[in-house]
C-alpha positions, 0 to 999 in steps of 0.5 A: 793223032800225035799220041798214036805215033807216040804209042806206036814208037814207044811199044815197038821200042819196048817190044824190041827190049824185051825180045833182046832181054830174052836173049841176055838171060839164061834163066827160062822162067825170066825169059817167059817172063820177059816174053810176056811183057813183050806180047803186051807191047805188041798188043798196044802196037796193034791197037794203036797202029790200027786207030792211028790208021783209021783216024788218018784213012776213013775207009770201010776196008781199013776199018775192018782191018783196024778192027781185027788188029784191034781184037788181036791187040786186046787178046795179046794184051789179055793173054801177056798180062795172065802170063806176066802175072803167072811168072811174076808169082812164080818167081818171087815163090822160087825166090822168097828171100828178094 
């Protein structure tokens, strides 16, 4: 159960880190890349939170809510991964010297 708490805390910290990093940069391509990374950590948070809540309280209602949160978390991770991959490739295409 502590592993889920660890994932919840780390994912929230990384989500906030990337959201603050968006404010610090002026390049829109990098902002979109950071937003995609933040979405990945948001998805990890949703999944970890859902599993943790179901492990703690094994009630039918919480099971249904956990399934919904897990589904939304998986969607966030998949979409964030696709966007991060796209923007990373675009940045490499526009900056071939690095």
